[in-house]
C-alpha positions as CSV (number, residue, x, y, z in Angstrom):
1,M,-145.2,-140.8,-6.5
2,L,-141.8,-141.0,-7.9
3,G,-140.3,-140.2,-3.9
4,R,-142.8,-142.2,-2.5
5,V,-141.5,-145.6,-4.6
6,L,-137.9,-144.9,-4.1
7,A,-138.5,-144.3,-0.3
8,D,-140.3,-147.8,-0.3
9,R,-137.5,-149.7,-2.2
10,L,-134.9,-148.1,-0.2
11,Q,-136.4,-149.1,3.1
12,R,-136.6,-152.6,1.9
13,T,-133.1,-152.8,0.8
14,R,-131.2,-150.7,3.8
15,P,-132.4,-148.3,6.7
16,A,-132.8,-144.9,4.7
17,T,-131.3,-141.7,5.8
18,R,-131.7,-140.0,2.5
19,V,-134.4,-140.3,0.0
20,L,-135.6,-138.1,-2.7
21,F,-139.0,-136.7,-2.9
22,M,-141.1,-134.1,-4.8
23,S,-141.3,-131.1,-2.6
24,A,-145.3,-131.1,-2.8
25,E,-145.1,-135.1,-2.0
26,L,-143.2,-134.7,1.1
27,P,-145.9,-133.3,3.7
28,G,-148.5,-136.2,2.8
29,Y,-146.0,-138.9,3.1
30,L,-144.8,-137.6,6.5
31,A,-148.4,-137.3,7.6
32,E,-149.0,-140.9,7.1
33,R,-146.2,-141.5,9.2
34,G,-147.7,-139.4,12.3
35,L,-145.0,-136.9,11.2
36,R,-145.1,-132.7,10.2
37,L,-142.8,-131.1,7.8
38,A,-141.0,-128.9,10.4
39,E,-138.7,-127.1,8.0
40,D,-137.9,-127.3,3.8
41,V,-135.0,-125.5,2.8
42,S,-132.4,-125.2,-0.1
43,T,-128.8,-126.4,0.4
44,R,-127.9,-122.7,-0.4
45,D,-129.9,-121.2,2.2
46,A,-129.0,-124.2,4.7
47,A,-125.3,-123.5,4.1
48,A,-125.6,-119.8,4.6
49,R,-127.6,-120.3,7.8
50,Y,-125.2,-123.1,9.0
51,L,-121.9,-123.2,7.6
52,A,-121.3,-119.3,6.5
53,P,-120.9,-118.6,10.4
54,L,-118.3,-121.0,10.7
55,G,-116.0,-119.6,8.3
56,R,-116.8,-122.4,5.4
57,D,-118.0,-121.5,1.8
58,E,-119.3,-124.9,0.4
59,P,-120.6,-125.0,-3.2
60,T,-124.5,-125.5,-3.1
61,A,-127.3,-125.5,-5.4
62,A,-130.3,-123.7,-5.1
63,F,-132.6,-126.5,-6.7
64,Y,-131.7,-129.3,-3.5
65,R,-133.5,-129.1,-0.6
66,V,-133.1,-130.1,3.1
67,A,-136.2,-130.8,5.2
68,V,-136.7,-131.7,9.0
69,A,-139.5,-133.8,10.2
70,D,-140.8,-133.7,13.7
71,A,-143.5,-135.7,15.5
């Protein structure tokens, strides 16, 4: 619920590019908007996949997540 409240507030004040969600709430929130959760990974896993091959070693935390949605 907190994620939805925050997202709605951000959308009223400025275009949202980053919002916070509880992981369990995200699929339902997206479905209400005709979207589907395509991927949900930790920032650590995303860094290993996308930054490590470029030789970049960025500090990350396993508890932050990156989500991708599609229609």
